[in-house]
C-alpha positions as CSV (number, residue, x, y, z in Angstrom):
1,M,92.0,-26.1,-41.7
2,N,93.7,-25.1,-38.3
3,R,96.0,-22.2,-38.1
4,V,99.3,-22.4,-36.3
5,T,100.2,-19.4,-34.3
6,A,103.7,-18.8,-33.0
7,R,104.2,-16.9,-29.7
8,T,107.3,-15.0,-28.7
9,D,108.0,-17.3,-25.8
10,G,108.4,-20.2,-28.2
11,E,105.1,-21.9,-27.3
12,V,103.0,-23.0,-30.3
13,T,99.2,-22.8,-30.0
14,R,96.5,-23.9,-32.4
15,S,93.6,-21.5,-32.9
16,R,90.0,-22.6,-33.8
17,P,88.8,-22.4,-37.4
18,I,87.0,-19.3,-38.4
19,G,83.2,-19.8,-38.3
20,S,83.3,-22.7,-35.8
21,V,80.6,-22.8,-33.0
22,T,81.3,-23.6,-29.4
23,S,79.0,-26.6,-28.2
24,L,76.3,-25.7,-25.5
25,D,75.4,-27.5,-22.3
26,P,72.7,-30.1,-23.2
27,R,70.6,-28.9,-20.2
28,L,70.5,-25.4,-21.6
29,T,69.3,-26.7,-24.9
30,A,66.6,-28.8,-23.3
31,R,65.4,-25.8,-21.3
32,R,65.3,-23.6,-24.4
33,R,63.1,-26.2,-26.2
34,V,60.7,-26.3,-23.2
35,I,60.3,-22.5,-23.2
36,E,59.7,-22.4,-27.0
37,H,57.0,-25.1,-26.6
38,D,55.3,-23.3,-23.8
39,R,55.2,-20.1,-25.9
40,K,53.5,-22.0,-28.7
41,V,51.0,-23.6,-26.4
42,E,50.1,-20.2,-24.9
43,A,49.7,-18.7,-28.3
44,R,47.3,-21.5,-29.3
45,Q,45.3,-21.0,-26.1
46,Q,45.0,-17.3,-26.7
47,R,43.7,-17.9,-30.2
48,T,41.2,-20.5,-28.9
49,W,39.9,-18.0,-26.3
50,I,39.5,-15.3,-28.9
51,I,37.7,-17.7,-31.3
52,G,35.5,-19.0,-28.5
53,G,34.6,-15.5,-27.4
54,I,33.6,-14.5,-30.9
55,L,31.4,-17.7,-31.2
56,F,29.8,-17.0,-27.8
57,A,28.9,-13.5,-28.9
58,I,27.4,-14.8,-32.1
59,V,25.3,-17.4,-30.2
60,L,24.2,-14.8,-27.6
61,L,23.1,-12.3,-30.3
62,S,21.2,-15.0,-32.1
63,L,19.4,-15.9,-28.9
64,V,18.5,-12.3,-28.1
65,F,17.4,-11.3,-31.6
66,S,16.4,-14.6,-33.3
67,P,12.7,-15.1,-33.9
68,L,13.2,-18.7,-33.0
69,F,13.5,-17.8,-29.3
70,Q,10.2,-15.9,-28.8
71,V,7.7,-16.8,-26.1
72,G,5.1,-18.9,-27.9
73,R,3.6,-20.7,-24.9
74,I,3.0,-19.8,-21.2
75,E,2.4,-22.8,-19.1
76,I,0.8,-22.4,-15.7
77,I,1.0,-25.0,-13.0
78,G,-0.7,-25.1,-9.5
79,A,-3.3,-22.4,-10.0
80,Q,-6.7,-23.4,-8.8
81,R,-8.5,-20.2,-7.7
82,L,-6.7,-17.8,-10.0
83,S,-7.4,-17.6,-13.7
84,Q,-4.7,-18.0,-16.2
85,A,-5.6,-14.7,-17.8
86,E,-5.0,-12.9,-14.5
87,L,-1.7,-14.6,-13.9
88,I,-0.4,-13.9,-17.4
89,R,-1.5,-10.3,-17.1
90,M,0.3,-9.9,-13.7
91,S,3.5,-11.6,-15.2
92,G,3.7,-8.8,-17.8
93,V,5.0,-11.3,-20.4
94,Q,3.7,-11.0,-24.0
95,K,3.7,-13.7,-26.5
96,G,6.3,-13.0,-29.1
97,E,8.7,-11.5,-26.6
98,N,12.2,-12.8,-26.6
99,I,12.4,-15.5,-23.9
100,V,16.1,-14.8,-23.1
101,R,15.3,-11.2,-22.2
102,V,12.5,-12.2,-19.8
103,R,13.3,-11.1,-16.3
104,V,12.4,-14.1,-14.2
105,G,12.9,-12.5,-10.8
106,E,10.7,-9.6,-11.6
107,I,7.9,-11.8,-12.8
108,E,8.1,-13.9,-9.6
109,R,7.9,-10.8,-7.4
110,G,5.0,-9.4,-9.4
111,L,3.0,-12.7,-9.1
112,E,3.6,-12.9,-5.3
113,V,1.8,-9.5,-4.9
114,L,-1.5,-11.3,-5.7
115,P,-3.3,-12.1,-2.5
116,W,-3.8,-15.8,-3.3
117,V,-0.2,-16.5,-4.3
118,E,2.1,-17.8,-1.6
119,D,5.1,-18.6,-3.8
120,A,5.8,-18.3,-7.5
121,N,8.6,-19.9,-9.5
122,V,9.3,-19.0,-13.1
123,S,11.5,-20.9,-15.5
124,R,12.5,-20.8,-19.2
125,H,12.3,-23.8,-21.4
126,L,13.9,-23.1,-24.8
127,P,13.2,-22.3,-27.4
128,G,9.9,-20.6,-26.5
129,R,8.1,-22.0,-23.5
130,L,7.8,-20.1,-20.2
131,R,6.5,-22.0,-17.1
132,L,4.8,-20.3,-14.1
133,E,4.6,-22.6,-11.1
134,I,2.2,-21.2,-8.5
135,T,1.7,-22.2,-4.8
136,E,-1.6,-20.9,-3.7
137,R,-2.5,-19.9,-0.1
138,Q,-5.1,-22.0,1.7
139,P,-8.1,-20.3,3.2
140,L,-8.7,-20.9,6.9
141,V,-11.5,-18.7,8.3
142,S,-13.9,-16.0,7.3
143,V,-14.1,-12.9,9.5
144,L,-16.9,-10.3,9.6
145,L,-15.3,-6.8,9.7
146,A,-17.1,-3.5,9.0
147,D,-20.2,-5.3,7.5
148,R,-18.2,-7.4,5.1
149,F,-16.7,-10.9,5.3
150,L,-13.0,-11.4,4.7
151,L,-11.4,-14.7,3.8
152,I,-8.1,-15.1,5.7
153,D,-5.4,-17.8,5.7
154,E,-3.3,-19.1,8.6
155,H,-0.8,-16.3,8.3
156,C,-3.6,-13.6,8.7
157,R,-3.4,-12.6,5.0
158,V,-6.6,-11.4,3.6
159,L,-7.4,-13.4,0.4
160,T,-10.6,-11.9,-0.8
161,T,-14.0,-10.5,0.3
162,L,-17.1,-12.8,0.5
163,T,-20.8,-12.6,0.5
164,A,-22.6,-14.0,3.6
165,E,-23.5,-17.1,1.5
166,E,-19.9,-17.6,0.4
167,A,-18.6,-17.0,4.0
168,S,-20.8,-19.8,5.3
169,E,-18.6,-22.3,3.4
170,F,-15.8,-21.6,5.8
171,P,-15.6,-21.4,9.6
172,I,-16.8,-17.9,10.7
173,L,-14.7,-16.3,13.4
174,E,-16.7,-14.4,16.0
175,V,-14.9,-12.4,18.7
176,D,-16.3,-10.8,21.8
177,S,-15.5,-7.1,21.4
178,A,-15.1,-6.7,25.1
179,A,-12.3,-9.3,25.2
180,S,-8.8,-7.8,25.3
181,T,-6.3,-10.4,26.5
182,G,-5.6,-14.1,26.3
183,S,-3.1,-16.7,25.2
184,A,-2.8,-19.6,22.9
185,S,-0.6,-22.7,23.1
186,T,1.1,-24.8,20.5
187,G,1.2,-27.7,22.9
188,S,3.5,-26.8,25.9
189,E,4.4,-23.4,24.7
190,E,1.9,-20.5,25.1
191,V,1.4,-17.7,22.6
192,S,0.6,-14.5,24.4
193,H,-1.1,-11.4,22.9
194,K,-1.8,-7.9,23.8
195,K,-4.8,-5.7,23.6
196,R,-6.7,-5.8,20.4
197,D,-5.5,-3.4,17.7
198,V,-8.8,-2.8,15.9
199,S,-8.2,-0.7,12.8
200,T,-10.7,2.0,11.8
201,S,-10.8,0.6,8.3
202,P,-10.7,-3.2,7.5
203,P,-7.8,-4.6,5.6
204,R,-8.1,-5.2,1.9
205,P,-7.2,-8.3,-0.1
206,G,-3.4,-8.7,0.0
207,D,-3.1,-7.0,3.4
208,Y,-2.5,-8.7,6.7
209,W,-5.1,-8.6,9.4
210,K,-3.2,-7.0,12.3
211,D,-5.8,-7.5,15.1
212,A,-3.7,-9.1,17.9
213,Q,-6.5,-11.2,19.4
214,G,-7.7,-12.3,16.0
215,K,-4.2,-13.4,15.1
216,V,-3.9,-15.6,18.2
217,L,-7.4,-17.1,17.5
218,I,-6.3,-17.9,13.9
219,E,-3.1,-19.5,15.2
220,A,-5.3,-21.7,17.5
221,L,-7.6,-22.6,14.7
222,A,-4.7,-23.7,12.5
223,L,-3.7,-26.1,15.2
224,L,-6.9,-28.1,15.0
225,P,-7.2,-31.2,12.9
226,P,-8.3,-30.4,9.4
227,A,-11.2,-32.9,9.7
228,L,-12.5,-30.9,12.7
229,R,-12.1,-27.6,10.9
230,Q,-14.1,-28.9,8.0
231,K,-17.0,-29.7,10.4
232,T,-16.9,-26.2,12.0
233,A,-19.4,-23.5,11.2
234,R,-18.4,-20.9,13.8
235,V,-15.4,-20.1,15.9
236,M,-16.1,-18.2,19.1
237,F,-14.1,-16.5,21.8
238,A,-15.9,-14.9,24.8
239,K,-14.9,-14.4,28.4
240,E,-11.4,-15.9,27.7
241,N,-13.0,-19.2,26.5
242,F,-12.6,-20.7,23.1
243,S,-15.3,-22.8,21.5
244,L,-16.6,-24.1,18.2
245,V,-20.1,-24.6,16.8
246,L,-20.1,-27.5,14.3
247,R,-22.3,-27.5,11.2
248,K,-24.7,-30.0,12.9
249,G,-25.2,-27.7,15.8
250,V,-22.9,-29.4,18.3
251,R,-20.9,-27.0,20.5
252,V,-17.3,-27.9,21.4
253,F,-16.0,-26.2,24.5
254,F,-12.2,-25.8,24.8
255,G,-12.0,-23.3,27.6
256,P,-8.8,-21.2,27.9
257,L,-6.5,-21.0,24.9
258,L,-4.1,-23.7,26.2
259,D,-3.1,-27.1,24.7
260,I,-5.2,-26.4,21.7
261,K,-3.7,-29.1,19.6
262,E,-4.3,-31.8,22.2
263,K,-7.9,-30.6,22.8
264,G,-8.6,-30.6,19.1
265,N,-7.5,-34.2,18.7
266,A,-9.6,-35.2,21.7
267,A,-12.6,-33.4,20.3
268,L,-12.3,-35.1,16.9
269,G,-11.8,-38.5,18.5
270,L,-14.9,-38.0,20.7
271,L,-16.9,-36.8,17.8
272,L,-16.0,-39.8,15.6
273,Y,-16.9,-42.1,18.5
274,L,-20.3,-40.5,18.9
275,E,-21.0,-40.7,15.2
276,K,-20.0,-44.4,15.1
277,E,-22.2,-45.2,18.1
278,K,-25.0,-43.0,16.7
279,I,-25.2,-41.1,19.9
280,P,-26.9,-37.6,19.5
281,A,-24.9,-35.0,21.4
282,T,-25.4,-31.3,21.9
283,E,-22.1,-30.4,23.5
284,L,-18.6,-31.7,23.8
285,N,-16.3,-30.6,26.6
286,V,-12.5,-31.0,26.0
287,L,-11.4,-28.7,28.8
288,S,-9.4,-31.8,30.0
289,P,-8.2,-33.4,26.8
290,V,-7.4,-36.7,28.6
291,A,-11.0,-37.0,29.9
292,P,-13.4,-35.4,27.4
293,T,-17.1,-35.5,28.1
294,Y,-20.3,-35.0,26.1
295,R,-23.9,-34.0,26.7
296,E,-26.6,-35.9,25.0
297,M,-29.5,-34.4,23.1
298,P,-32.7,-34.4,25.1
299,G,-34.5,-37.6,24.5
300,G,-31.3,-39.5,23.8
301,I,-30.4,-42.7,25.5
302,G,-28.5,-42.3,28.8
303,A,-27.8,-39.5,31.2
304,S,-26.1,-36.2,30.2
305,G,-22.5,-35.5,30.9
306,H,-21.0,-38.8,29.9
307,K,-17.3,-39.4,29.7
308,A,-16.1,-40.9,26.5
309,S,-15.2,-44.5,27.0
C-alpha cells in the first residue's frame, strides 16, 4: 500500500512502496544477457582447449612409447647399384626403434654422403614402415689417375674406383698432359677454363674431381647424345682438339671445343646413315656440323672424304 506524505507547503506526495524495484532500460537488459552468454561460451572454449590438450598429450605419449609404432619394415626404392644393407647401415635406423622419434632430415643427409646417392627422401608410414627413396648418380666416364681408374658422373663427382676391365665398359677419358687451356660450348655459349689443377693425390669416391680441363671435357661429353656416348670407347683431347674413338674403331673428329651439342648430333646422324648403308668408315669429321664428312675404310666402295648426303 502507498504511503501519503504531507509536506509543510501543503503539497501532498505519494511515496513508492518499500521493497519496490525501479524498471531498467530494455537495451541495458539485452546487453547484460549478451555479456553473460559470451562469458559462458568463453568458459566452454577454455574447457575444450584444456581437454583437447590433455588428449593430445596422451596420444603423443602413446605414439612415442607404444610398441605399436616401432620400425618393423624399411622399404628402399630406386637403389640399383647400392645394396640395401649398406643403405640401412648408413641410415642408422634399427628395427624396433620408435618410428615417431626417427629424425628424417638426419637420415637424408647421411645417405647423401654416399658417393652414388644424388638425392635421398625419407618418409614415415605409420604404424611401422619407413621408406627410403634414393636417386642414384649416373656414371659418365672413367678417368685414369695415378695408375687407377675412377668412375665419374657429369658433375665431376667420383663414384668409385674400377679395374681396367671394368673401366672399359665406360668411355675412358684421355687428356694430353701438355694441354693447359681450351673452351667448351653448350651451343652458342662458351665455357672457358684455366690451367689444369692437377692434384698430387687423386680424389677418392665421394670427392669431386677438381681438374679444370677435365671438368670442361666432362661437360662437353655430357652434351653428346646418349646413343653416341654408348658407342664411345675413348675420349681424347690433344692440341686443343676434341675427338672420340668408338668401340668399332671409328674416330670422330670434333676439333675445338665449340658447338659440341650440334657436332654430336651431326656425328650420330652420320654414323646411323653409314650403318644403314653398310658403308665401312674409319673416320668421321664433324668440324662443320652442317657439312660432316667421313673417310671410308681402305677397300671400301667409293673415294675417301665423302660428304654425307
